[in-house]
C-alpha positions as CSV (number, residue, x, y, z in Angstrom):
1,M,7.3,25.7,-19.9
2,G,10.9,26.5,-20.9
3,S,14.0,26.6,-18.7
4,W,15.3,29.8,-17.2
5,F,17.9,29.8,-19.9
6,S,15.4,30.0,-22.7
7,T,12.1,31.9,-22.4
8,P,10.6,31.4,-19.0
9,W,6.9,31.1,-18.6
10,D,5.5,34.6,-17.8
11,P,2.5,34.7,-15.5
12,E,1.5,38.1,-16.8
13,T,0.8,36.6,-20.3
14,G,0.4,32.9,-19.2
15,V,-2.4,33.4,-16.7
16,P,-5.7,34.0,-18.4
17,D,-8.5,36.3,-17.3
18,L,-9.8,35.0,-14.0
19,S,-12.7,37.4,-13.6
20,G,-15.5,35.7,-11.7
21,K,-13.3,33.1,-10.2
22,V,-12.7,32.6,-6.5
23,A,-9.4,31.5,-4.8
24,V,-8.2,30.7,-1.3
25,V,-4.5,31.0,-0.6
26,T,-3.0,30.1,2.8
27,G,-0.1,32.0,4.2
28,A,-1.0,34.8,1.8
29,N,0.3,37.8,3.7
30,A,4.0,37.3,2.9
31,G,6.5,35.4,0.7
32,I,5.3,32.9,-1.9
33,G,1.6,33.1,-0.8
34,Y,1.7,36.9,-1.3
35,E,3.1,36.6,-4.8
36,I,0.6,33.9,-5.8
37,T,-2.2,36.1,-4.4
38,A,-0.9,39.1,-6.4
39,G,-0.7,37.0,-9.6
40,L,-4.2,35.7,-9.3
41,A,-5.8,39.0,-8.3
42,R,-4.1,40.9,-11.1
43,K,-6.0,38.7,-13.5
44,G,-9.3,39.4,-11.8
45,A,-9.7,36.6,-9.3
46,K,-11.4,37.2,-5.9
47,V,-8.8,36.0,-3.4
48,Y,-9.3,35.0,0.3
49,L,-6.0,35.6,2.1
50,G,-5.7,33.0,4.7
51,A,-3.5,34.3,7.5
52,R,-3.4,34.2,11.3
53,N,-2.4,37.8,11.9
54,K,-5.1,40.4,11.1
55,V,-2.7,43.4,11.2
56,K,-0.2,41.7,8.8
57,A,-3.0,40.5,6.5
58,E,-4.6,43.9,6.2
59,A,-1.2,45.5,5.6
60,A,-0.6,42.9,2.9
61,I,-3.9,43.8,1.2
62,E,-3.0,47.5,1.3
63,R,0.4,46.8,-0.2
64,L,-1.1,44.6,-2.9
65,H,-3.5,47.4,-3.9
66,T,-0.6,49.9,-3.9
67,E,1.7,47.8,-6.0
68,N,-1.1,46.6,-8.3
69,P,-3.5,49.5,-9.0
70,T,-5.5,47.3,-11.4
71,I,-6.7,45.0,-8.6
72,S,-10.3,46.0,-7.8
73,Q,-11.3,47.0,-4.4
74,G,-13.1,44.2,-2.5
75,S,-11.4,41.4,-4.5
76,L,-8.9,40.8,-1.6
77,I,-10.5,39.4,1.6
78,Y,-8.8,38.6,4.8
79,L,-9.6,35.1,6.0
80,P,-8.6,34.6,9.7
81,L,-6.8,31.3,9.7
82,D,-4.4,30.0,12.4
83,L,-3.6,26.5,11.0
84,A,-2.3,25.4,14.4
85,E,-5.9,25.7,15.7
86,L,-8.4,23.2,14.1
87,N,-11.4,25.3,15.2
88,E,-10.1,28.2,13.2
89,V,-9.8,26.0,10.1
90,V,-13.4,25.0,10.6
91,T,-14.5,28.7,11.0
92,A,-12.5,29.7,8.0
93,T,-14.1,27.1,5.7
94,D,-17.5,28.0,7.1
95,T,-16.9,31.6,6.2
96,V,-16.0,30.8,2.6
97,I,-18.9,28.4,2.1
98,A,-21.3,30.9,3.6
99,N,-20.2,33.7,1.3
100,E,-19.4,32.0,-2.0
101,Q,-21.2,29.9,-4.6
102,R,-18.0,28.7,-6.1
103,L,-14.3,28.0,-5.4
104,D,-12.0,27.6,-8.3
105,I,-8.5,27.6,-6.8
106,L,-7.2,26.4,-3.5
107,V,-3.5,27.0,-2.8
108,N,-2.2,25.2,0.4
109,N,0.9,27.3,0.8
110,A,1.4,28.1,4.4
111,G,4.1,26.2,6.2
112,L,6.5,26.4,9.1
113,A,9.4,24.5,10.8
114,T,10.1,24.8,14.5
115,Y,13.5,24.6,16.1
116,S,12.2,22.9,19.2
117,Y,9.6,20.2,19.4
118,Q,6.1,21.8,19.8
119,T,2.6,20.6,19.4
120,T,-0.7,22.1,18.2
121,S,-3.6,22.4,20.6
122,A,-4.9,19.1,19.2
123,G,-1.7,17.4,20.2
124,F,0.0,16.9,16.8
125,E,3.6,17.8,16.2
126,M,3.4,21.4,15.1
127,T,5.1,21.1,11.7
128,M,3.0,18.1,10.6
129,G,-0.1,19.6,12.2
130,V,0.2,22.9,10.3
131,N,1.9,21.9,7.1
132,H,-0.3,18.8,6.4
133,L,-3.1,18.1,8.8
134,A,-4.6,21.6,8.9
135,H,-4.5,21.8,5.1
136,F,-6.0,18.3,4.8
137,L,-8.9,19.4,6.9
138,L,-9.2,22.8,5.1
139,T,-9.3,21.0,1.7
140,L,-11.8,18.3,2.7
141,R,-14.2,20.8,4.2
142,L,-14.0,23.0,1.1
143,L,-14.2,20.0,-1.2
144,P,-18.0,20.0,-1.6
145,L,-17.8,23.6,-2.9
146,L,-14.8,22.7,-5.1
147,K,-16.8,19.8,-6.5
148,R,-19.9,21.9,-7.1
149,T,-17.7,24.3,-9.1
150,A,-16.1,21.5,-11.0
151,A,-19.6,20.3,-12.1
152,D,-19.8,23.4,-14.3
153,P,-18.7,22.2,-17.8
154,N,-16.7,25.4,-18.2
155,S,-14.9,25.1,-14.9
156,D,-11.2,24.7,-14.2
157,V,-10.8,23.8,-10.6
158,R,-7.3,23.4,-9.2
159,I,-5.8,22.4,-5.8
160,V,-2.1,23.1,-5.3
161,N,0.0,21.9,-2.4
162,V,3.3,23.7,-1.9
163,S,5.9,21.1,-1.0
164,S,9.7,21.0,-1.0
165,A,12.7,19.1,-2.2
166,A,13.3,18.5,1.5
167,H,10.7,15.7,1.2
168,T,13.7,13.4,0.3
169,M,15.6,14.1,3.5
170,L,15.8,12.3,6.9
171,I,12.6,10.4,6.5
172,P,12.2,7.9,9.4
173,P,12.9,4.2,8.4
174,N,10.0,1.9,7.8
175,L,7.6,4.8,7.5
176,A,4.0,3.5,6.8
177,F,1.7,6.3,8.1
178,D,-0.2,3.6,10.0
179,T,0.1,4.8,13.5
180,A,-0.8,8.1,15.3
181,A,2.9,8.3,16.4
182,D,3.7,9.4,12.8
183,F,1.9,12.7,13.5
184,K,4.0,13.2,16.7
185,Y,7.4,12.5,15.3
186,H,10.2,14.2,17.2
187,G,13.0,13.6,14.7
188,P,16.1,11.4,15.0
189,T,16.2,11.9,18.7
190,S,19.2,9.5,19.1
191,Y,21.3,12.5,18.1
192,P,22.8,14.8,20.8
193,S,21.0,18.0,21.8
194,W,23.3,20.1,19.6
195,A,21.9,18.3,16.5
196,S,18.3,19.5,17.1
197,R,18.4,21.5,13.9
198,R,18.6,18.0,12.2
199,D,15.4,17.2,14.0
200,L,13.8,20.4,12.6
201,F,14.7,19.4,9.0
202,A,13.5,15.8,9.7
203,R,10.1,17.0,10.9
204,Y,9.8,19.4,8.0
205,A,10.8,16.8,5.5
206,L,8.1,14.4,6.8
207,S,5.4,17.1,6.4
208,K,6.5,18.0,2.9
209,L,6.4,14.3,1.9
210,A,2.8,14.3,3.2
211,N,2.0,17.3,1.0
212,I,2.9,15.3,-2.1
213,L,1.2,12.1,-1.0
214,F,-2.0,14.0,-0.1
215,A,-2.1,15.7,-3.6
216,S,-1.7,12.4,-5.4
217,E,-4.3,10.5,-3.3
218,L,-6.7,13.4,-3.6
219,Q,-6.4,13.2,-7.4
220,R,-6.9,9.4,-7.4
221,R,-10.1,9.8,-5.4
222,M,-11.4,12.6,-7.5
223,D,-10.7,10.6,-10.7
224,T,-12.5,7.6,-9.2
225,E,-15.5,9.9,-8.5
226,K,-15.1,11.4,-12.0
227,V,-14.7,14.9,-10.5
228,P,-12.9,17.0,-13.1
229,L,-10.5,18.9,-10.9
230,I,-6.7,18.9,-10.9
231,A,-4.6,18.4,-7.8
232,T,-0.9,19.0,-7.9
233,S,2.1,19.7,-5.6
234,Y,5.4,21.5,-6.3
235,N,8.8,22.4,-5.0
236,P,9.5,26.2,-5.1
237,S,13.2,25.5,-4.3
238,G,15.1,27.7,-1.9
239,V,13.2,31.0,-1.5
240,N,14.2,34.1,0.5
241,T,11.2,34.3,2.8
242,E,11.0,35.1,6.5
243,G,10.0,31.5,7.2
244,G,12.6,30.1,4.9
245,M,15.4,32.0,6.5
246,S,14.3,31.2,10.1
247,V,15.5,27.6,9.8
248,W,19.1,28.6,9.3
249,P,21.5,29.7,12.0
250,A,21.7,33.5,12.4
251,W,25.2,33.7,11.0
252,M,24.1,31.9,7.8
253,R,21.0,34.0,7.0
254,P,22.8,36.8,5.2
255,I,24.5,34.3,3.0
256,M,21.4,32.2,2.3
257,S,19.3,35.3,1.6
258,R,21.6,36.1,-1.3
259,I,21.6,32.5,-2.6
260,F,17.9,31.8,-2.4
261,A,15.5,33.1,-5.0
262,P,13.1,36.0,-4.4
263,P,9.5,35.0,-3.5
264,A,8.1,36.0,-7.0
265,K,10.3,33.3,-8.6
266,G,9.2,30.8,-6.0
267,A,5.6,31.6,-6.8
268,L,6.0,31.2,-10.5
269,T,5.3,27.4,-10.6
270,G,2.5,27.9,-8.2
271,L,0.8,30.3,-10.6
272,F,1.5,27.9,-13.5
273,V,-0.2,24.9,-11.8
274,A,-3.0,27.0,-10.3
275,A,-4.1,28.8,-13.5
276,A,-2.1,28.1,-16.7
277,P,-4.5,26.9,-19.5
278,E,-2.1,24.3,-20.7
279,V,-2.5,22.4,-17.4
280,K,-6.2,21.9,-18.2
281,R,-5.5,21.2,-21.8
282,E,-3.1,18.4,-20.8
283,A,-4.9,17.4,-17.7
284,A,-4.1,13.7,-18.1
285,R,-0.4,14.5,-18.0
286,Y,-0.5,16.8,-15.0
287,K,-3.1,15.4,-12.7
288,G,-1.7,14.5,-9.3
289,K,1.8,15.2,-10.3
290,Y,4.8,17.0,-8.7
291,F,6.5,19.9,-10.3
292,N,9.9,21.5,-9.8
293,E,10.7,25.3,-9.5
294,K,10.8,25.6,-13.3
295,A,7.2,24.3,-13.7
296,R,8.5,21.0,-15.1
297,L,7.2,17.6,-14.2
298,E,9.6,15.9,-11.9
299,K,9.5,12.5,-10.1
300,P,9.6,13.0,-6.4
301,S,11.2,10.4,-4.1
302,K,10.3,6.8,-4.2
303,L,8.2,7.1,-1.1
304,A,6.3,10.1,-2.5
305,Q,5.3,7.9,-5.4
306,D,4.0,5.0,-3.2
307,P,0.2,4.7,-3.7
308,Q,-0.3,2.6,-0.6
309,L,1.6,5.1,1.6
310,A,-0.7,7.8,0.1
311,R,-3.8,5.8,1.0
312,N,-2.5,5.1,4.5
313,L,-1.8,8.8,5.0
314,W,-5.3,9.8,4.0
315,E,-6.9,7.2,6.2
316,L,-4.7,8.1,9.2
317,S,-5.4,11.8,8.6
318,E,-9.1,11.2,8.6
319,E,-8.8,9.1,11.8
320,A,-6.7,11.7,13.5
321,L,-9.1,14.6,12.8
322,E,-12.3,12.7,13.2
323,S,-12.5,13.2,17.0
324,F,-12.0,17.0,16.7
325,V,-14.1,18.0,13.7
326,K,-16.6,16.3,11.4
327,L,-14.9,16.2,8.0
328,G,-16.8,17.7,5.0
329,K,-17.7,15.2,2.4
């Protein structure tokens, strides 16, 4: 794909016909998730919109149809999904598995950052619990369906994790992902209370690092099993979304909203790695890799490239979730 200063990749011409394909997008009712959903559905994909709020999800579906008259009725389906509740993740995956014979695209997009330290009902720090662990569970429970789809010689199965350039920031020293405490990280708590926004970014950074490590380790495991699917992660850069703005002090939000890109631009790389034919054509080049907001391959941080850290994260994630829900294999 070219730079923004030449001819940018255009999803309207770059995404092929997706008729007959099925996708799941988390956080699909707004922001980047909404735009990725629109881009896939316009090309004929059936898309499950993972969202925790039914009213907002149904409003998003109505808006998608209004803005995109070519999207066929029934191709957009609300999937109840509160990622802070593992039981809802299980129910959501059971719903997809019960109703579909295939799953071609999974976009793990939803994310949050909390100003104060909060935990999920399972006891994980909220940011890590939602941004990584819930998506880890969602992916593993859907993996049998993804693998079955990938077994079709004409398949093109993709898993996309939406990460962030923040994965380079404020990572705790000596991080190894070898203790349950890594999923309950408060942030650099030695700082005074007024610096709690620093803790917010530290927790968020750790979860975004996990997104990249998860994608690379998933790809390694699928390659070992000779499963022909492609897992990637990407940085959408600063995007003007409700969640993105919420991390800034109120007085900064009008400024940042002008600086940050619109959601459609933040979704562009997501659509590229989820559906562009060149990704499959050059699978060896793209598998397990990290992309920037211009859909270019980019090296993430040194930690994000550490294969042992990726394996540790996977094993720790399985261990953390095992006592709550049996993982799909």
